[in-house]
C-alpha positions in Angstrom: -81.8 -80.5 35.9 -84.4 -78.0 34.7 -87.6 -77.3 36.8 -90.2 -78.8 34.3 -94.2 -79.0 35.9 -95.3 -82.0 36.5 -97.5 -83.5 33.8 -100.4 -85.7 33.8 -98.2 -87.1 30.9 -95.2 -87.5 33.1 -97.8 -89.2 35.7 -99.4 -91.3 34.0 -95.6 -92.9 32.1 -94.3 -93.4 35.8 -98.0 -95.1 36.4 -97.1 -97.2 33.2 -93.7 -97.8 34.2 -94.1 -98.6 38.2 -97.1 -99.7 38.5 -100.2 -98.0 41.0 -98.2 -98.1 44.2 -96.2 -94.7 44.5 -94.1 -96.1 46.8 -92.4 -98.1 44.1 -91.8 -95.0 42.3 -88.6 -92.9 42.1 -88.0 -91.0 45.0 -87.5 -87.6 42.9 -90.6 -88.0 41.6 -92.7 -89.2 44.7 -93.9 -85.5 46.0 -95.1 -84.8 43.1 -96.7 -87.9 42.1 -98.4 -87.7 45.3 -100.1 -84.1 44.9 -101.3 -85.2 41.0 -102.2 -88.6 42.4 -104.8 -85.9 44.8 -106.6 -85.2 41.7 -109.7 -86.7 40.1 -107.2 -87.9 36.6 -104.7 -88.8 38.9 -106.6 -91.1 40.9 -108.1 -92.8 37.5 -104.6 -93.5 36.4 -103.8 -95.0 39.3 -107.3 -97.2 39.4 -106.0 -98.7 36.3 -102.1 -99.0 36.8 -103.0 -100.9 40.7 -106.2 -103.1 38.4 -103.6 -104.3 35.9 -100.8 -105.2 39.0 -103.9 -107.2 40.1 -103.8 -109.1 36.9 -100.2 -109.3 36.5 -99.8 -110.8 40.2 -102.7 -113.5 39.3 -101.1 -114.9 36.3 -100.2 -117.8 37.0 -97.7 -119.7 34.5 -98.6 -123.6 34.4 -95.7 -126.1 34.9 -94.8 -127.3 31.8 -96.3 -130.9 31.3 -93.9 -134.2 31.2 -94.2 -134.9 28.0 -92.6 -130.9 27.0 -89.7 -131.9 29.6 -89.0 -135.4 28.0 -89.3 -133.9 24.4 -86.4 -131.0 25.2 -84.0 -133.8 27.0 -84.5 -136.4 24.2 -83.6 -133.1 21.8 -80.3 -132.1 24.3 -77.0 -132.9 22.5 -75.6 -136.4 25.1 -71.9 -136.4 26.1 -70.6 -139.3 27.2 -68.1 -139.6 30.1 -65.5 -140.7 28.5 -65.2 -138.0 26.2 -65.7 -135.7 29.1 -62.7 -137.6 30.8 -60.7 -137.3 27.7 -60.8 -133.3 27.5 -60.4 -132.9 31.1 -56.7 -135.5 30.7 -56.2 -133.2 27.9 -56.3 -129.8 29.9 -54.6 -130.9 32.0 -51.8 -132.1 29.9 -51.9 -129.0 28.3 -51.4 -127.2 31.5 -48.9 -129.8 32.8 -47.1 -129.0 29.6 -47.3 -125.2 29.6 -46.5 -124.7 32.8 -43.3 -127.1 32.2 -42.2 -124.5 29.4 -42.3 -121.5 31.6 -40.6 -122.9 34.4 -37.6 -123.8 32.3 -37.7 -119.7 30.5 -37.8 -118.9 34.1 -34.6 -121.4 35.3 -32.8 -120.7 32.6 -33.2 -116.6 33.2 -32.8 -116.8 36.8 -29.6 -119.4 36.4 -28.0 -117.3 33.7 -24.8 -115.0 34.9 -25.5 -112.1 33.1 -22.0 -111.7 31.6 -23.1 -115.4 30.0 -26.0 -114.3 28.8 -24.6 -111.6 26.1 -22.6 -114.9 24.5 -25.7 -117.1 24.4 -28.2 -117.9 21.6 -31.1 -120.4 22.3 -28.7 -122.7 20.2 -25.9 -122.4 22.5 -23.0 -120.0 22.8 -21.8 -117.8 20.3 -18.1 -118.0 19.9 -15.9 -115.4 21.4 -15.3 -112.7 18.9 -17.5 -114.3 16.3 -19.1 -111.8 13.6 -22.7 -112.0 12.7 -22.1 -110.6 9.0 -20.3 -113.7 8.6 
């Protein structure tokens, strides 16, 4: 980290970003900011930043009126309870099917003796001594 002198432009940028209260500024900048705030230019920058802070703090956004809320709700997509229930049952059915398949594969893997696993396929046992080429 280079030790550049703390400029008035840096002070202005921090006031623009963090407002007119130096306590809200980054800790690493506070000592230099306090030094600059004692100058005439620094006080002017902080005064402008504080005026903006007060303006923003006093600004109130009015609550939306009932007509706007009604238009928003009217334009929202509607889903019926029956459709929601159907989707849930579909998801539950898929979960049960996948769980059953996983349990079947696990059971086959665990219960099959290693000596038989070499001659087994998904379609059944291979005949002893069979050649796969012919």
